[in-house]
LOBA-549962 format. One line per field, with one value per residue (C-alpha): residue number from 1; residue in one letter; x, y, z. Coordinates in steps of 0.05 Angstrom, whole numbers. Layout:
BEGIN
i	c(NUM	...)
aa	c(a	...)
c1	c(X	...)
c2	c(Y	...)
c3	c(Z	...)
//
This chain:
BEGIN
i	c(1	2	3	4	5	6	7	8	9	10	11	12	13	14	15	16	17	18	19	20	21	22	23	24	25	26	27	28	29	30	31	32	33	34	35	36	37	38	39	40	41	42	43	44	45	46	47	48	49	50	51	52	53	54	55	56	57	58	59	60	61	62	63	64	65	66	67	68	69	70	71	72	73	74	75	76	77	78	79	80	81	82	83	84	85	86	87	88	89	90	91	92	93	94	95	96	97	98	99	100	101	102	103	104	105	106	107	108	109	110	111	112	113	114	115	116	117	118	119	120	121	122	123	124	125	126	127	128	129	130	131	132	133	134	135	136	137	138	139	140	141	142	143	144	145	146	147	148	149	150	151	152	153	154	155	156	157	158	159	160	161	162	163	164	165	166	167	168	169	170	171	172	173	174	175	176	177	178	179	180	181	182	183	184	185	186	187	188	189	190	191	192	193	194	195	196	197	198	199	200	201	202	203	204	205	206	207	208	209	210	211	212	213	214	215	216	217	218	219	220	221	222	223	224	225	226	227	228	229	230	231	232	233	234	235	236	237	238	239	240	241	242	243	244	245	246	247	248	249	250	251	252	253	254	255	256	257	258	259	260	261	262	263	264	265	266	267	268	269	270	271	272	273	274	275	276	277	278	279	280	281	282	283	284	285	286	287	288	289	290	291	292	293	294	295	296	297	298	299	300	301	302	303	304	305	306	307	308	309	310	311	312	313	314	315	316	317	318	319	320	321	322	323	324	325	326	327	328	329	330	331	332	333	334	335	336	337	338	339	340	341	342	343	344	345	346	347	348	349	350	351	352	353	354	355	356	357	358	359	360	361	362	363	364	365	366	367	368	369	370	371	372	373	374	375	376	377	378	379	380	381	382	383	384	385	386	387	388	389	390	391	392	393	394	395	396	397	398	399	400	401	402	403	404	405	406	407	408	409	410	411	412	413	414	415	416	417	418	419	420	421	422	423	424	425	426	427	428	429	430	431	432	433	434	435	436	437	438	439	440	441	442	443	444	445	446	447	448	449	450	451	452	453	454	455	456	457	458	459	460	461	462	463	464	465	466	467	468	469	470	471	472	473	474	475	476	477	478	479	480	481	482	483	484	485	486	487	488	489	490	491	492	493	494	495	496	497	498	499	500	501	502	503	504	505	506	507	508	509	510	511	512	513	514	515	516	517	518	519	520	521	522	523	524	525	526	527	528	529	530	531	532	533	534	535	536	537	538	539	540	541	542	543	544	545	546	547	548	549	550	551	552	553	554	555	556	557	558	559	560	561	562	563	564	565	566	567	568	569	570	571	572	573	574	575	576	577	578	579	580	581	582	583	584	585	586	587	588	589	590	591	592	593	594	595	596	597	598	599	600	601	602	603	604	605	606	607	608	609	610	611	612	613	614	615	616	617	618	619	620	621	622	623	624	625	626	627	628)
aa	c(m	e	p	l	a	g	t	v	v	l	f	d	i	g	g	t	l	a	s	v	t	l	s	p	d	g	d	r	v	e	g	l	l	v	y	p	h	v	w	s	v	l	e	e	l	r	g	r	g	v	r	l	g	v	v	s	d	p	g	p	l	t	p	e	d	i	g	r	a	l	e	l	a	g	l	r	r	f	l	t	p	e	l	e	l	y	g	p	k	d	s	p	a	i	f	e	q	a	r	e	r	a	g	v	v	d	r	v	l	f	v	g	e	d	a	a	e	r	g	q	a	v	r	a	g	l	l	v	a	p	h	p	r	l	a	l	a	v	l	d	g	q	a	p	l	r	y	l	r	v	t	v	p	p	a	g	v	g	e	d	w	p	a	a	l	r	d	l	p	l	l	p	v	h	l	t	g	r	d	g	t	t	v	y	a	i	g	t	t	s	a	a	a	r	l	d	a	l	g	f	r	v	d	r	l	g	v	e	d	e	p	l	t	s	e	l	y	l	l	r	d	d	r	q	l	s	s	g	f	l	v	p	d	g	s	s	s	d	v	l	g	t	g	p	l	a	r	t	v	l	s	s	t	d	e	g	l	v	v	a	v	p	a	g	r	s	v	e	t	y	h	f	p	t	a	r	h	g	h	h	l	k	l	t	a	p	a	p	a	s	g	r	v	g	d	l	t	a	r	a	a	a	t	t	v	p	p	r	v	t	a	e	e	q	r	i	l	e	a	t	v	r	p	q	e	i	t	g	h	l	a	r	y	t	g	a	e	p	a	d	g	g	a	v	i	t	s	r	h	v	q	h	p	d	n	g	v	a	v	s	a	l	a	a	d	l	e	g	i	g	q	g	r	f	v	v	r	r	h	c	f	p	h	e	g	q	q	l	a	n	v	e	a	e	f	p	a	a	g	l	d	g	v	v	l	v	t	a	h	m	d	s	t	g	a	r	h	p	g	y	r	p	d	v	d	p	a	p	g	a	d	d	d	g	s	g	t	a	g	v	l	t	a	a	g	a	f	r	a	l	d	a	a	l	g	v	p	r	r	a	v	r	f	v	l	f	n	a	e	e	h	g	l	v	g	s	l	a	y	a	r	d	q	a	l	l	g	t	p	i	v	g	v	l	q	m	d	m	i	g	w	d	d	l	p	d	r	t	f	e	l	h	a	g	f	s	g	s	t	a	v	e	e	r	s	l	a	l	a	r	t	i	a	e	l	v	p	q	v	s	p	t	l	p	a	p	q	l	y	p	h	d	g	e	w	d	p	a	e	g	r	s	d	h	h	s	f	q	l	q	g	y	t	a	c	l	a	s	e	d	l	f	a	g	p	g	p	g	a	p	p	a	e	m	n	p	q	y	h	m	p	t	d	v	s	v	n	g	g	y	a	a	d	i	a	r	l	v	t	a	a	a	w	v	t	a	t	r)
c1	c(3496	3443	3410	3339	3314	3238	3235	3209	3223	3183	3203	3167	3209	3203	3227	3250	3298	3309	3294	3244	3232	3181	3173	3135	3071	3082	3078	3149	3206	3261	3306	3310	3371	3385	3403	3474	3455	3407	3459	3490	3421	3401	3468	3462	3390	3405	3467	3425	3376	3320	3277	3267	3211	3176	3106	3094	3036	3053	2999	2996	3059	3059	3095	3140	3162	3180	3214	3259	3276	3293	3337	3375	3385	3415	3360	3326	3383	3363	3289	3249	3206	3141	3151	3146	3075	3044	2979	2945	2966	2903	2876	2906	2891	2959	2995	2949	2967	3041	3032	3000	3057	3109	3083	3096	3145	3158	3147	3137	3164	3143	3192	3163	3169	3094	3055	2989	3018	3050	2983	2951	3008	2997	2923	2944	2986	3055	3112	3132	3193	3194	3264	3313	3362	3313	3293	3346	3332	3259	3278	3331	3281	3309	3240	3195	3209	3190	3201	3261	3287	3362	3399	3474	3495	3537	3600	3589	3583	3643	3654	3643	3576	3543	3588	3554	3486	3508	3529	3459	3392	3369	3340	3348	3290	3302	3357	3352	3400	3458	3503	3448	3451	3379	3359	3289	3295	3261	3299	3294	3287	3357	3385	3353	3383	3452	3446	3428	3491	3533	3507	3459	3393	3339	3264	3218	3161	3092	3083	3119	3112	3079	3129	3106	3040	3050	3090	3124	3107	3124	3063	3072	3018	3033	2979	3010	3079	3053	3014	3071	3081	3022	2973	2920	2911	2938	2900	2926	2879	2819	2845	2884	2852	2806	2788	2832	2878	2898	2929	2976	3015	3083	3116	3115	3179	3205	3197	3125	3086	3115	3057	3053	3000	2971	2961	2892	2891	2916	2959	2905	2862	2914	2908	2905	2857	2908	2969	3020	3059	3094	3063	3074	3140	3144	3202	3236	3302	3358	3409	3457	3516	3481	3510	3461	3483	3556	3601	3572	3615	3581	3568	3583	3599	3557	3592	3622	3629	3610	3535	3534	3493	3514	3472	3451	3432	3391	3356	3336	3313	3269	3240	3224	3205	3145	3077	3041	3084	3068	2993	2989	3019	2979	2912	2921	2935	2881	2821	2817	2836	2841	2907	2942	2892	2833	2823	2804	2845	2802	2850	2921	2910	2942	2875	2840	2838	2862	2930	2947	2921	2967	3027	3013	3002	3067	3107	3076	3089	3162	3171	3141	3185	3248	3235	3272	3329	3300	3299	3231	3216	3167	3201	3156	3145	3093	3049	2989	2976	2982	3036	3051	3101	3146	3159	3231	3260	3335	3373	3437	3504	3544	3616	3612	3604	3548	3473	3430	3357	3300	3241	3170	3114	3056	3003	2951	2900	2838	2843	2829	2758	2708	2685	2737	2735	2802	2780	2724	2728	2766	2835	2861	2922	2940	2990	3006	3041	3013	3056	3120	3099	3089	3156	3191	3158	3176	3248	3253	3232	3283	3339	3321	3326	3390	3424	3401	3426	3491	3514	3561	3587	3540	3522	3463	3399	3337	3268	3231	3158	3148	3084	3054	3089	3025	3029	3097	3148	3137	3155	3218	3241	3237	3271	3327	3341	3345	3394	3438	3437	3456	3511	3482	3530	3477	3511	3449	3373	3330	3259	3200	3140	3085	3114	3048	3014	3031	2976	3017	3060	3128	3132	3172	3195	3237	3297	3306	3369	3368	3386	3401	3427	3493	3531	3567	3502	3470	3531	3531	3455	3461	3514	3466	3411	3458	3471	3397	3395	3454	3421	3359	3385	3405	3345	3286	3301	3230	3237	3268	3325	3298	3285	3342	3340	3375	3395	3439	3433	3357	3327	3298	3222	3217	3266	3235	3174	3187	3221	3290	3295	3292	3358	3391	3376	3420	3477	3460	3460	3389	3347	3275	3246	3177	3129	3128	3105	3137	3148	3220	3277	3294	3249	3239	3218	3148	3096	3083	3037	3005	2956	2887	2866	2921	2896	2827	2786	2788	2863	2850	2895	2964	3000	3032	3082	3107	3112	3149	3200	3215	3216	3264	3309	3311	3322	3380	3412	3403	3435	3494	3502	3499	3547	3601)
c2	c(-2622	-2645	-2593	-2571	-2552	-2550	-2518	-2450	-2419	-2359	-2317	-2269	-2206	-2173	-2218	-2272	-2240	-2172	-2122	-2072	-2002	-1953	-1878	-1848	-1846	-1918	-1896	-1911	-1959	-1925	-1985	-2057	-2089	-2161	-2211	-2236	-2310	-2299	-2287	-2357	-2389	-2349	-2363	-2438	-2441	-2402	-2443	-2507	-2481	-2457	-2398	-2349	-2300	-2262	-2261	-2199	-2158	-2086	-2054	-1980	-1986	-1998	-2058	-2006	-1980	-2049	-2065	-2004	-2025	-2096	-2066	-2021	-2079	-2123	-2175	-2164	-2195	-2262	-2257	-2278	-2217	-2255	-2287	-2222	-2224	-2171	-2175	-2200	-2269	-2280	-2333	-2383	-2337	-2304	-2371	-2403	-2345	-2359	-2432	-2409	-2361	-2414	-2456	-2530	-2545	-2602	-2562	-2493	-2476	-2416	-2393	-2347	-2334	-2327	-2392	-2361	-2345	-2413	-2444	-2408	-2431	-2504	-2496	-2475	-2538	-2508	-2536	-2490	-2477	-2433	-2403	-2395	-2441	-2499	-2487	-2532	-2587	-2588	-2588	-2642	-2690	-2687	-2668	-2680	-2626	-2631	-2597	-2624	-2617	-2628	-2636	-2637	-2694	-2676	-2701	-2652	-2588	-2545	-2577	-2541	-2575	-2515	-2527	-2595	-2561	-2508	-2562	-2594	-2575	-2549	-2482	-2467	-2427	-2429	-2446	-2459	-2468	-2426	-2461	-2462	-2538	-2552	-2528	-2527	-2528	-2542	-2597	-2652	-2725	-2736	-2682	-2715	-2782	-2749	-2719	-2786	-2814	-2758	-2773	-2716	-2731	-2717	-2714	-2712	-2666	-2666	-2697	-2694	-2630	-2594	-2536	-2522	-2491	-2472	-2426	-2448	-2412	-2419	-2410	-2399	-2425	-2376	-2401	-2471	-2442	-2405	-2464	-2514	-2587	-2635	-2578	-2582	-2507	-2491	-2454	-2496	-2554	-2507	-2481	-2540	-2601	-2619	-2599	-2577	-2535	-2597	-2627	-2568	-2579	-2610	-2614	-2590	-2560	-2520	-2457	-2471	-2507	-2513	-2505	-2507	-2454	-2474	-2427	-2395	-2394	-2336	-2343	-2298	-2360	-2388	-2331	-2362	-2322	-2317	-2303	-2253	-2202	-2231	-2300	-2316	-2320	-2334	-2380	-2355	-2364	-2319	-2286	-2341	-2305	-2290	-2309	-2365	-2416	-2402	-2360	-2324	-2262	-2194	-2155	-2091	-2077	-2029	-1965	-1968	-1898	-1866	-1852	-1778	-1722	-1649	-1595	-1570	-1640	-1649	-1582	-1601	-1670	-1640	-1590	-1639	-1705	-1685	-1715	-1670	-1697	-1768	-1757	-1713	-1766	-1821	-1787	-1790	-1865	-1887	-1852	-1796	-1745	-1748	-1772	-1742	-1727	-1726	-1801	-1831	-1893	-1941	-2001	-2014	-2089	-2119	-2146	-2079	-2027	-1974	-2008	-1980	-1912	-1914	-1931	-1871	-1826	-1848	-1835	-1766	-1751	-1771	-1729	-1670	-1681	-1687	-1622	-1648	-1679	-1750	-1801	-1834	-1902	-1960	-2028	-2080	-2152	-2206	-2237	-2282	-2262	-2188	-2137	-2100	-2045	-2022	-1948	-1922	-1852	-1846	-1786	-1793	-1797	-1735	-1759	-1825	-1896	-1944	-1940	-1933	-1955	-1927	-1973	-1994	-2033	-1996	-2051	-2067	-2120	-2131	-2206	-2218	-2192	-2249	-2252	-2202	-2191	-2162	-2136	-2092	-2084	-2028	-2040	-1972	-2003	-1941	-1976	-2035	-2005	-1936	-1913	-1939	-1911	-1842	-1851	-1862	-1802	-1759	-1785	-1766	-1694	-1692	-1716	-1663	-1610	-1638	-1640	-1569	-1540	-1578	-1601	-1654	-1713	-1773	-1839	-1850	-1858	-1894	-1887	-1951	-1972	-2046	-2078	-2146	-2153	-2180	-2238	-2261	-2205	-2213	-2142	-2136	-2206	-2186	-2119	-2147	-2204	-2154	-2110	-2169	-2194	-2124	-2117	-2056	-2038	-2031	-2014	-2014	-2024	-1991	-2017	-1987	-2034	-2017	-1958	-1925	-1964	-1945	-1947	-1956	-1902	-1936	-1923	-1986	-2002	-2056	-2064	-2131	-2154	-2230	-2275	-2348	-2360	-2325	-2302	-2249	-2219	-2220	-2186	-2130	-2122	-2119	-2065	-2024	-2034	-2011	-1947	-1933	-1950	-1905	-1845	-1848	-1797	-1748	-1746	-1780	-1773	-1787	-1859	-1911	-1955	-2002	-2076	-2102	-2171	-2219	-2215	-2261	-2318	-2313	-2324	-2261	-2271	-2223	-2260	-2271	-2230	-2163	-2135	-2128	-2204	-2202	-2164	-2207	-2267	-2234	-2220	-2148	-2111	-2096	-2085	-2070	-2016	-2030	-2018	-2070	-2130	-2186	-2204	-2198	-2199	-2238	-2270	-2206	-2162	-2133	-2168	-2149	-2090	-2114	-2069	-2100	-2072	-2110	-2134	-2105	-2053	-2014	-2000	-1926	-1886	-1882	-1845	-1791	-1769	-1840	-1855	-1790	-1807	-1874	-1845	-1789	-1840	-1883	-1821	-1799	-1868	-1869	-1799	-1822	-1885	-1844	-1788	-1818)
c3	c(-416	-466	-510	-492	-561	-563	-494	-474	-405	-383	-322	-277	-271	-202	-146	-194	-244	-213	-159	-186	-160	-186	-183	-123	-165	-189	-261	-286	-273	-232	-228	-252	-221	-242	-187	-196	-197	-255	-308	-305	-308	-370	-404	-393	-416	-479	-491	-490	-542	-497	-520	-463	-448	-391	-364	-323	-296	-314	-270	-290	-332	-407	-440	-473	-404	-381	-447	-440	-369	-392	-447	-399	-350	-404	-401	-467	-507	-477	-495	-555	-573	-583	-515	-477	-448	-404	-365	-302	-276	-235	-283	-332	-391	-399	-391	-444	-489	-476	-497	-562	-577	-561	-619	-625	-568	-521	-458	-429	-360	-318	-264	-211	-136	-123	-111	-134	-202	-207	-192	-251	-296	-275	-291	-361	-369	-358	-317	-260	-216	-154	-166	-224	-187	-195	-267	-297	-247	-269	-343	-334	-303	-232	-206	-169	-120	-47	19	58	128	128	194	203	249	311	277	220	261	245	178	111	102	67	7	-4	-5	-55	-104	-106	-137	-70	-48	26	55	131	179	253	310	334	283	230	229	209	140	111	35	-31	-67	-117	-97	-126	-81	-20	-39	-47	22	50	20	50	120	129	164	114	128	67	86	54	-15	-81	-121	-63	-69	-140	-117	-44	2	66	132	205	249	324	370	426	473	472	484	545	574	567	553	563	573	517	512	443	389	332	344	334	268	241	273	216	145	88	132	171	109	100	165	150	218	290	317	376	334	314	260	190	141	65	48	-20	-79	-75	1	42	105	134	145	194	244	314	360	417	375	400	361	300	300	226	188	113	98	35	-1	27	-17	-40	-8	57	124	136	83	74	118	178	171	172	109	145	218	258	277	347	375	441	433	450	418	420	452	383	360	423	412	341	361	416	367	311	346	388	404	354	297	316	324	262	217	252	240	164	164	212	180	232	179	102	73	14	-41	6	12	80	97	137	132	110	104	41	18	27	-29	19	24	-44	-23	38	-6	-50	10	43	-20	-26	48	43	-20	18	79	37	1	-60	-22	-15	-71	-62	-93	-89	-80	-113	-93	-107	-53	-58	-130	-117	-135	-70	-53	3	5	10	16	12	38	-5	30	46	52	92	66	84	92	155	154	197	188	207	174	143	137	189	207	251	248	322	313	303	231	207	131	111	43	70	146	181	209	232	265	304	349	303	267	253	312	280	212	244	279	213	180	240	239	165	183	240	194	143	198	228	161	142	207	217	148	177	137	141	111	65	106	82	113	94	106	95	69	86	153	182	132	156	146	71	48	91	72	-2	11	54	6	-52	-13	3	-69	-93	-40	-5	53	107	174	217	215	268	268	305	313	363	402	423	479	550	603	667	700	693	617	603	533	499	453	417	383	390	332	346	275	285	347	306	279	348	381	329	335	411	404	362	413	468	428	433	507	524	491	537	589	535	488	524	599	621	596	641	619	566	575	532	499	498	571	614	565	558	490	458	454	395	352	283	301	267	205	236	233	157	156	209	164	111	160	173	240	262	324	344	390	417	475	531	490	530	603	626	618	681	732	773	714	709	666	594	581	517	480	490	422	386	317	330	293	359	354	341	387	419	475	433	485	498	423	411	466	434	363	386	417	354	311	354	350	274	270	312	270	206	226	272)
//
């Protein structure tokens, strides 16, 4: 390889070089864990004479705090001290400063996962790359980069075709099909030509260098899917038919529209007025060793035991997962009552200032619930030029291996309301997903009580609230990818998303486990969902048997529409519990009972008894999975 003297490469830290967690207050670095694939990139760059640095927004942290974390992680030995720059990346200023510090050089490259930050770097005259795996390709002149759709021909199904992709300057971001035989990727023009020569079917999407300053999303036009072929009833023509948004559509597929959202524009502007639950999905690079590109074997199998709870476990569950716990937690996150510190949270939307207030309140709540037993952290990730955080509380293991996750998303939106302004307008999101958030907080309290009373061996349990779900599962995608990269042995993920709306007397609810990307992942996820279902008579007997998806070969309509999907993408076992969001399963099933206040500022209340019954059921299943 030729030397690259006269070159400077600057990296973002969180989400690009490492997984970053902060203290509950967000005022110190708790962990900076370097992704395994980063080391070889840094070694090769340094070996070819490249000077390396970082450009990072420290937020409330000091540069000294971050420097210590880089030192402990082993990264600082690669860095040139004068090329460590800290400050906001919402303008070209910090990147212009980086050019000045670099001195007289041939080129400066910024590598970062966030398109908004890359856009500012381009404005400052820097080269950019969206991932460390593509940095050398850009420097070696293999660019331009572009979006590609790579399809395996029928003769190649069953062959070791993923190996050919791994050997190229190509970054997969999405796979479709039961065998994962269609891959959306970011790749160089030389990689596309090589795939042509190997016999892959390659579609060049968009224009050259579009991936440098955009993010790829899948947008589902649910009204068109419902109306059917040749019925001109879709919403996409209203939003994407003309103007600048029309130019961002790359292709139309059975899954939805593939769109390149440019830097400086939010995916919020693509909200279709008749969209159903989970209508956006950000397409992002999975862990290199994930089951999607490579082998489809599981990282860890879900526990398979008879799902029974003891009389004492049942008593504690009934005493700790009640309607008053659900509604009490919910009131603090919908503005009905003050949250921690006396603030009133009117919206949890990622563009609203109260989102940060909610993150702080959740961390404080989980610390209080844990009574010193939980390890509470903020898991940080970039999105649309912001630094956002998921909130995680881990109950450390007591004698058994593996990790069980109880999860929901904490953000909200009122985007169905005409003229909605996400940065100022209210979005209480009581059902979506204040109900799931309250369910997770209640489950955490129940686990604390179960452990104190019984003291049985158990796996580590994490209670995780994801941010930016409403923008395409962004927070859970970042979290699940990090866990896969770090090799976390997650044995099951139980997600609660919209568990509070029930207006009809039959009290129907749903469990979703479908994942068309892998039969093995789907089967394990379905086994976890059946564990929940079989516990109904024991812990929530007033609920009917759940509507369980997939069923009799039917496709799961919630696939890819909530945060459990982010973990399935990485090969983990995961399922979703929800209210009756979809019609089915089966032709004789009752219609969906969708909340009419979905994504409206009027989503202000839930059925506390119904939500508690579902939360108790999920809590019991998590306890069984953690202790058996």
